[in-house]
C-alpha positions as CSV (number, residue, x, y, z in Angstrom):
1,M,0.0,0.0,0.0
2,R,3.0,2.2,-0.5
3,A,3.6,4.8,-3.3
4,S,5.2,3.5,-6.5
5,S,9.0,3.5,-6.8
6,S,10.8,6.1,-8.9
7,T,11.2,5.3,-12.6
8,V,14.8,6.2,-12.3
9,R,15.8,2.9,-11.0
10,K,14.1,1.3,-14.0
11,A,16.7,3.0,-16.2
12,L,19.5,0.8,-14.8
13,C,17.7,-1.9,-12.7
14,I,14.6,-2.8,-14.7
15,A,16.1,-6.2,-15.4
16,T,16.4,-7.0,-11.7
17,L,13.0,-5.8,-10.7
18,A,10.8,-6.9,-13.6
19,A,10.5,-10.5,-12.5
20,C,9.7,-9.6,-8.9
21,S,7.0,-7.2,-10.0
22,L,5.2,-10.1,-11.6
23,L,4.0,-10.8,-8.1
24,L,1.3,-8.1,-8.8
25,Q,0.2,-9.6,-12.1
26,G,-2.7,-11.9,-12.7
27,C,-1.9,-15.6,-12.6
28,S,-2.8,-16.1,-16.2
29,A,-0.3,-13.5,-17.2
30,V,2.7,-14.6,-15.1
31,K,4.1,-17.3,-17.4
32,L,3.7,-15.4,-20.6
33,A,5.1,-12.2,-19.1
34,Y,8.0,-13.9,-17.2
35,N,9.2,-15.6,-20.4
36,Q,9.4,-12.1,-22.0
37,V,11.2,-10.4,-19.1
38,S,14.6,-10.1,-20.8
39,H,13.0,-8.6,-23.9
40,L,10.9,-6.2,-21.9
41,A,13.9,-5.2,-19.8
42,Y,15.9,-4.5,-23.0
43,W,13.1,-2.4,-24.4
44,Q,12.9,-0.3,-21.3
45,L,16.7,0.2,-21.1
46,N,16.9,1.1,-24.8
47,S,14.0,3.6,-24.4
48,Y,16.0,5.4,-21.7
49,L,19.5,5.1,-23.2
50,D,19.2,4.6,-26.9
51,L,21.8,1.7,-26.9
52,S,24.3,1.3,-29.7
53,E,24.5,-2.0,-31.7
54,T,27.6,-3.1,-29.8
55,Q,25.9,-2.3,-26.4
56,T,22.7,-4.0,-27.6
57,A,24.4,-7.3,-28.3
58,R,26.0,-7.5,-24.9
59,V,23.0,-6.1,-23.0
60,R,20.8,-8.8,-24.6
61,D,23.3,-11.5,-23.6
62,E,23.6,-10.2,-20.1
63,L,19.9,-9.9,-19.6
64,G,19.5,-13.5,-20.9
65,D,22.1,-14.7,-18.4
66,L,20.4,-12.8,-15.5
67,H,17.0,-14.1,-16.5
68,Q,18.3,-17.7,-16.5
69,W,19.9,-17.2,-13.1
70,H,16.7,-15.7,-11.7
71,R,14.7,-18.7,-13.1
72,D,17.0,-21.2,-11.5
73,T,17.8,-19.5,-8.2
74,M,15.1,-17.0,-7.3
75,L,11.9,-18.4,-8.5
76,P,12.0,-21.3,-6.0
77,R,12.7,-18.8,-3.3
78,H,9.8,-16.6,-4.4
79,A,7.6,-19.8,-4.3
80,E,8.8,-20.6,-0.7
81,L,7.9,-17.1,0.4
82,L,4.4,-17.5,-1.2
83,Q,3.9,-20.8,0.6
84,K,4.4,-18.9,3.9
85,V,2.0,-16.2,2.9
86,Q,-0.6,-18.8,2.1
87,Q,-0.4,-20.1,5.6
88,Q,-1.0,-16.6,7.0
89,L,-3.9,-15.5,4.8
90,P,-6.8,-17.5,6.3
91,S,-6.3,-15.8,9.7
92,A,-6.1,-12.2,10.9
93,I,-2.7,-10.7,10.1
94,A,-0.9,-8.3,12.5
95,P,1.0,-5.3,11.1
96,D,4.4,-6.8,12.2
97,Q,3.6,-10.0,10.3
98,A,2.9,-7.9,7.1
99,C,6.2,-6.0,7.6
100,R,8.1,-9.3,8.0
101,T,6.8,-10.5,4.7
102,Y,7.7,-7.1,3.1
103,D,11.2,-7.3,4.5
104,A,11.6,-10.9,3.2
105,L,10.6,-9.7,-0.3
106,R,13.0,-6.8,-0.1
107,I,15.8,-9.2,0.8
108,Q,15.0,-11.3,-2.3
109,I,15.0,-8.3,-4.6
110,D,18.3,-7.2,-3.1
111,K,19.8,-10.5,-4.0
112,V,18.8,-10.0,-7.6
113,I,20.3,-6.5,-7.7
114,T,23.6,-7.9,-6.2
115,Q,23.7,-10.5,-9.0
116,A,23.1,-7.8,-11.6
117,E,25.7,-5.4,-10.2
118,P,28.6,-6.4,-12.5
119,K,26.3,-6.1,-15.5
120,L,25.1,-2.6,-14.3
121,V,28.7,-1.5,-13.7
122,W,29.7,-2.5,-17.3
123,L,26.7,-0.8,-18.8
124,A,27.3,2.4,-16.8
125,S,30.9,2.5,-17.9
126,Q,29.8,2.3,-21.6
127,L,27.4,5.2,-21.6
128,T,28.2,8.2,-23.8
129,D,27.4,11.8,-23.0
130,A,24.6,11.7,-25.5
131,Q,23.0,8.6,-23.8
132,I,23.2,10.3,-20.4
133,S,21.5,13.3,-21.9
134,N,18.8,11.1,-23.4
135,L,18.3,9.6,-19.9
136,Q,17.8,13.1,-18.6
137,K,15.2,13.9,-21.2
138,K,13.3,10.7,-20.4
139,Q,13.5,11.6,-16.7
140,A,12.0,15.0,-17.4
141,D,9.2,13.5,-19.5
142,S,8.4,10.9,-16.8
143,N,8.5,13.6,-14.1
144,A,6.0,15.7,-16.0
145,D,3.6,12.8,-16.2
146,W,4.1,11.8,-12.6
147,K,3.6,15.4,-11.3
148,K,0.5,15.8,-13.4
149,E,-1.0,12.6,-12.1
150,W,0.0,12.8,-8.4
151,V,1.1,16.4,-7.5
152,D,-1.1,18.7,-9.5
153,V,-4.4,17.3,-8.3
154,A,-6.9,18.3,-5.7
155,P,-6.7,16.3,-2.4
156,D,-10.1,14.6,-2.9
157,K,-9.1,13.5,-6.4
158,L,-5.8,12.2,-5.1
159,R,-7.6,10.1,-2.5
160,E,-9.9,8.7,-5.1
161,Q,-6.9,7.8,-7.4
162,R,-5.2,6.0,-4.6
163,F,-8.5,4.2,-3.7
164,K,-8.9,3.0,-7.3
165,Q,-5.3,1.9,-7.5
166,L,-5.2,0.0,-4.2
167,S,-8.6,-1.5,-4.5
168,S,-7.7,-2.8,-8.0
169,R,-4.6,-4.5,-6.5
170,A,-6.6,-5.9,-3.6
171,E,-9.3,-7.3,-5.9
172,T,-6.5,-9.2,-7.8
173,F,-6.1,-11.3,-4.8
174,Y,-9.3,-11.2,-2.8
175,G,-11.9,-10.8,-5.5
176,N,-14.6,-8.1,-5.4
177,L,-14.5,-5.8,-2.4
178,E,-17.7,-5.2,-0.4
179,E,-18.5,-2.1,1.6
180,P,-16.7,-3.1,4.8
181,Q,-13.4,-3.7,3.0
182,K,-13.8,-0.5,0.9
183,A,-14.4,1.4,4.1
184,A,-11.2,0.0,5.7
185,L,-9.3,0.9,2.6
186,R,-10.7,4.5,2.6
187,T,-9.8,4.9,6.2
188,F,-6.2,3.8,5.5
189,I,-6.0,6.3,2.7
190,A,-7.5,9.1,4.7
191,Q,-5.0,8.6,7.5
192,S,-2.0,8.0,5.3
193,S,1.1,10.3,5.5
194,F,1.7,9.9,1.8
195,D,2.7,13.3,0.5
196,P,3.1,13.4,-3.3
197,Q,5.2,16.6,-3.1
198,R,7.7,15.1,-0.7
199,T,7.9,11.9,-2.8
200,Y,8.4,14.1,-5.9
201,V,11.3,16.0,-4.3
202,E,13.1,12.7,-3.4
203,R,12.4,11.4,-6.9
204,L,14.2,14.4,-8.3
205,R,17.1,14.0,-5.9
206,R,17.5,10.3,-7.0
207,Q,17.5,11.3,-10.6
208,K,20.0,14.0,-10.2
209,D,22.2,11.6,-8.1
210,L,22.1,9.0,-10.9
211,V,23.0,11.4,-13.6
212,Q,25.9,12.8,-11.6
213,V,27.2,9.3,-10.9
214,L,27.0,8.3,-14.6
215,Q,28.8,11.5,-15.5
216,K,31.5,10.8,-13.0
217,I,31.9,7.3,-14.3
218,A,32.1,8.7,-17.9
219,E,35.2,10.7,-16.9
220,D,37.2,7.5,-16.6
221,R,35.3,4.6,-18.2
222,T,38.3,2.2,-17.8
223,N,38.2,2.5,-14.0
224,T,36.0,-0.4,-13.1
225,D,36.6,-0.2,-9.4
226,Q,35.6,3.4,-9.3
227,A,32.5,2.7,-11.3
228,R,31.5,-0.1,-9.0
229,T,32.0,2.1,-5.9
230,L,30.1,5.0,-7.4
231,L,27.2,2.8,-8.5
232,R,27.0,1.0,-5.1
233,G,26.9,4.4,-3.5
234,Y,24.0,5.5,-5.7
235,L,22.0,2.3,-4.9
236,D,22.7,2.8,-1.2
237,R,21.4,6.3,-1.4
238,F,18.4,5.2,-3.4
239,N,17.5,2.7,-0.6
240,T,18.4,5.1,2.2
241,S,18.1,8.8,1.4
242,P,20.8,11.1,2.7
243,D,17.9,13.4,3.8
244,A,17.2,12.3,7.3
245,A,13.7,13.8,7.1
246,H,12.9,11.7,4.1
247,Q,14.3,8.6,5.8
248,R,11.7,9.1,8.6
249,Y,9.0,9.8,6.0
250,A,9.8,6.6,4.1
251,Q,9.9,4.5,7.2
252,T,6.5,6.0,8.2
253,L,5.0,5.0,4.9
254,V,6.3,1.4,5.3
255,E,4.9,1.1,8.8
256,E,1.6,2.6,7.7
257,G,1.5,0.3,4.7
258,C,1.8,-2.7,7.0
259,E,-0.9,-1.4,9.3
260,G,-3.1,-0.6,6.4
261,F,-2.7,-4.0,4.9
262,S,-3.5,-5.6,8.3
263,Q,-6.7,-3.5,8.6
264,V,-7.9,-4.2,5.1
265,H,-7.1,-7.9,5.2
266,N,-8.7,-8.3,8.6
267,A,-11.9,-6.8,7.2
268,M,-12.1,-9.5,4.5
269,T,-14.6,-12.3,4.8
270,A,-13.5,-16.0,5.1
271,A,-14.5,-16.4,1.4
272,Q,-12.3,-13.5,0.3
273,R,-9.4,-14.8,2.3
274,L,-9.8,-18.2,0.7
275,K,-9.8,-16.5,-2.7
276,A,-6.5,-14.8,-1.7
277,V,-5.0,-18.2,-0.7
278,Q,-6.0,-19.6,-4.1
279,S,-4.6,-16.6,-5.9
280,V,-1.2,-16.8,-4.2
281,K,-1.2,-20.6,-4.7
282,G,-1.5,-19.9,-8.4
283,Y,1.5,-17.7,-8.3
284,E,3.5,-20.3,-6.4
285,Q,2.6,-23.0,-8.9
286,D,3.5,-20.8,-11.8
287,F,6.8,-19.9,-10.3
288,L,7.7,-23.6,-9.7
289,L,6.6,-24.5,-13.2
290,L,8.7,-21.8,-14.7
291,A,11.6,-22.9,-12.6
292,G,11.2,-26.5,-13.8
293,R,10.4,-27.8,-10.4
């Protein structure tokens, strides 16, 4: 129930996150989408960076290798996590339980990013000034769209947008929401600390940080150790903002998200919880099938 992550990370990390984001897709779409992950990741990277033919050849190979590693290594771990979630869903779920599941998923995503790091370092060291400029233009376009959708709207419209977004996600798992669940979701949104302007400011900081890192790497593209250190620093600052106030804000959103999920889940009927178990079981089975297990 948290705000969407910045599209900046997609520019260099889309390959690492695409598979994990499939957790939010419908079961029938998982297998088809997962098998296309490396192609979709390349398309996203190319749209941001306008890759050369030489870069394209290696990037496609690297994405294919990462995809195979994820299939062999991480899909079974995703399935194990979903097995644990299934055991929790029939009962009431406390906020700390929800946060433990969130933390477990974050750990799995971090493992993928660690695996992708050498590939990201190589790509970052190959980018030209023109490609970095293209990234900046894409950032600006994306920011304009995000600001229009989330910042430049009246508070009541913002609440309604969040309700539609979150209720759609919930119905993917639980089926149609009835009035008690809708009321719980609206209460969560009304009490949320989510501030689009604060989120937007951090989004801009991350984007500027990324561009500066890439420009620094471009000054000495042969210095792999420096590129690795610079990129790791960026990813660390992405996860933990150097702005202490934003750190507190981000942590508040996580805690509120866990509390909100608990409230909405606990408002579900037994039938809706059973539907959620069946939905998550479908993801688990798809992951195991994709992993050849």
